[in-house]
C-alpha positions as CSV (number, residue, x, y, z in Angstrom):
1,M,103.2,65.7,84.9
2,T,106.2,63.3,84.6
3,K,109.4,64.3,84.0
4,R,109.2,62.8,80.5
5,S,106.4,65.2,79.2
6,R,107.8,68.4,81.0
7,D,111.0,67.8,79.3
8,Q,109.1,67.4,75.6
9,V,106.9,70.5,76.5
10,R,109.9,72.0,77.3
11,K,111.8,71.1,74.2
12,E,109.0,71.9,72.3
13,A,108.6,75.3,73.6
14,H,112.4,76.0,72.9
15,A,111.7,75.0,69.3
16,K,108.5,77.2,69.2
17,G,111.0,80.4,70.3
18,L,108.7,81.0,73.8
19,Y,111.7,80.7,75.8
20,P,115.5,80.0,75.0
21,A,116.8,76.6,75.7
22,P,119.5,76.4,78.3
23,L,123.4,76.8,77.9
24,N,124.3,73.6,79.7
25,E,122.4,71.2,82.2
26,G,124.5,73.1,85.0
27,R,122.5,76.3,84.3
28,S,118.7,74.5,83.6
29,R,119.1,72.9,86.8
30,N,120.3,76.4,88.5
31,M,117.3,77.9,87.2
32,Q,114.9,74.9,87.9
33,A,115.7,75.3,91.7
34,N,114.9,78.8,92.5
35,R,111.7,78.9,94.7
36,R,108.5,81.2,94.1
37,T,108.2,81.0,97.4
38,N,110.0,79.9,101.0
39,T,113.1,81.3,99.8
40,K,116.1,82.2,102.2
41,P,115.2,85.9,103.2
42,E,111.3,85.1,103.0
43,V,112.0,82.1,105.2
44,V,114.8,84.0,107.9
45,L,112.1,87.5,107.9
46,R,109.6,85.2,109.2
47,S,111.1,83.3,111.6
48,A,112.5,86.5,113.4
49,L,109.0,87.7,113.0
50,H,107.2,84.9,114.6
51,R,110.1,84.7,117.6
52,L,108.7,88.3,118.1
53,G,105.3,87.4,118.3
54,Y,103.6,88.2,115.2
55,R,101.3,85.4,113.4
56,Y,101.1,85.8,109.9
57,R,99.8,84.1,106.7
58,K,102.3,83.4,104.3
59,D,101.6,82.8,100.8
60,L,98.1,84.0,101.1
61,R,96.3,84.4,97.5
62,L,93.9,87.4,97.8
63,D,91.9,87.8,94.8
64,L,91.5,91.7,94.3
65,E,89.7,93.8,91.2
66,G,91.0,92.1,88.6
67,V,94.3,90.9,90.1
68,R,95.3,88.0,92.0
69,V,98.2,88.4,94.5
70,R,100.4,86.2,96.6
71,P,102.4,88.5,99.1
72,D,104.9,86.9,100.9
73,I,103.5,87.4,104.3
74,V,100.3,88.9,104.9
75,F,98.7,90.4,108.0
76,T,95.2,90.0,107.3
77,A,93.6,92.2,110.4
78,K,95.8,95.0,109.9
79,K,95.5,94.6,105.9
80,V,99.1,94.8,105.4
81,A,101.0,92.7,102.4
82,V,104.8,92.2,102.7
83,F,107.0,91.0,99.8
84,V,110.5,89.9,100.0
85,D,111.9,91.0,96.3
86,G,114.7,89.3,95.0
87,C,117.5,91.6,93.7
88,F,117.4,89.8,90.0
89,W,113.8,89.2,89.6
90,H,112.3,92.8,90.7
91,V,115.4,94.9,89.1
92,C,116.9,96.1,92.2
93,P,118.4,99.7,91.7
94,K,121.7,98.6,93.6
95,H,122.2,94.7,92.7
96,G,119.9,94.7,89.2
97,R,122.0,94.2,86.0
98,Q,121.1,93.8,82.9
99,P,121.5,90.2,81.4
100,A,124.3,89.6,79.3
101,V,122.8,86.1,77.7
102,N,119.7,85.7,75.8
103,E,118.8,89.6,76.4
104,W,115.7,89.0,74.0
105,Y,114.1,87.0,76.5
106,W,115.0,88.2,79.9
107,T,115.0,92.0,79.6
108,P,111.5,92.0,78.6
109,K,110.6,89.2,81.3
110,L,112.2,91.6,84.0
111,R,110.6,94.5,82.6
112,R,106.9,92.5,83.1
113,N,108.0,91.8,86.4
114,M,108.3,95.4,87.6
115,E,105.0,96.2,85.8
116,R,103.2,93.7,87.5
117,D,104.7,94.6,90.7
118,R,103.5,98.4,90.2
119,T,99.8,96.8,88.9
120,V,99.8,94.3,92.4
121,N,101.2,97.4,94.5
122,A,98.0,99.5,92.9
123,A,95.2,96.9,93.6
124,L,96.2,96.6,96.9
125,E,96.2,100.0,98.2
126,A,92.8,100.6,96.0
127,A,91.9,97.7,98.3
128,G,93.1,99.6,101.7
129,W,95.8,97.2,101.8
130,H,99.0,99.1,103.5
131,V,102.1,97.4,100.8
132,V,105.8,96.7,102.0
133,R,108.3,95.6,99.7
134,L,111.5,94.9,100.8
135,W,115.0,93.8,99.0
136,E,116.6,90.5,99.5
137,H,119.6,92.0,100.7
138,E,118.2,94.4,103.1
139,P,119.5,93.7,106.9
140,L,117.2,91.7,108.8
141,V,116.7,94.6,111.3
142,S,115.8,96.9,108.9
143,A,113.2,94.6,107.4
144,I,112.1,93.4,110.9
145,N,111.6,97.2,111.9
146,T,109.9,98.1,108.5
147,V,107.2,95.3,108.8
148,V,107.0,96.3,112.5
149,A,106.4,100.1,111.4
150,A,103.3,98.7,109.0
151,V,101.8,96.3,111.5
152,R,102.0,98.2,114.7
153,P,103.0,101.3,114.7
154,E,103.4,102.2,118.1
155,L,105.9,99.4,118.6
156,S,107.9,100.3,115.3
157,E,111.3,101.8,116.9
158,H,114.7,99.3,117.1
159,V,112.6,96.3,117.9
160,G,115.2,93.9,116.4
161,E,118.2,95.4,117.8
162,S,117.6,93.9,121.2
163,N,117.4,90.5,120.2
164,G,120.9,89.9,118.3
165,L,118.8,89.4,115.0
166,T,121.5,89.6,112.0
167,D,120.9,90.3,108.4
168,I,118.6,88.5,106.4
């Protein structure tokens, strides 16, 4: 899709009230820069796991009973699906906050995100997968230990501490 047609589609959606028009060009660029995959916390965690010798698939699409899922990190042989959730997008109890602008749009959207997370967790667990959900602010060593405990429970004690790994 060309930039011109993308802009036209966006203007038409704004006119229909499907989602709010950006407050300014800077905010618009900021929101467009948000990534679905390869976020900084994800990349740091994947790199650390790879340095420790773990091999995985990233952003692998899993087609389950009525649900398509794309975990951030997937250990297929062990059936472990890892998600690194952003505090705003998944309403972190510690850092999540209610939107102050365009709450008519953001509140239901964030609620749908939370509901989708619950649906995805249930579908994965029903299919025999172990689901690991980490917040983007979780310390790297803690995140690594959580993933290792799911993938190789016998090795889960203090894996990252001796490697000088720091926060995500």
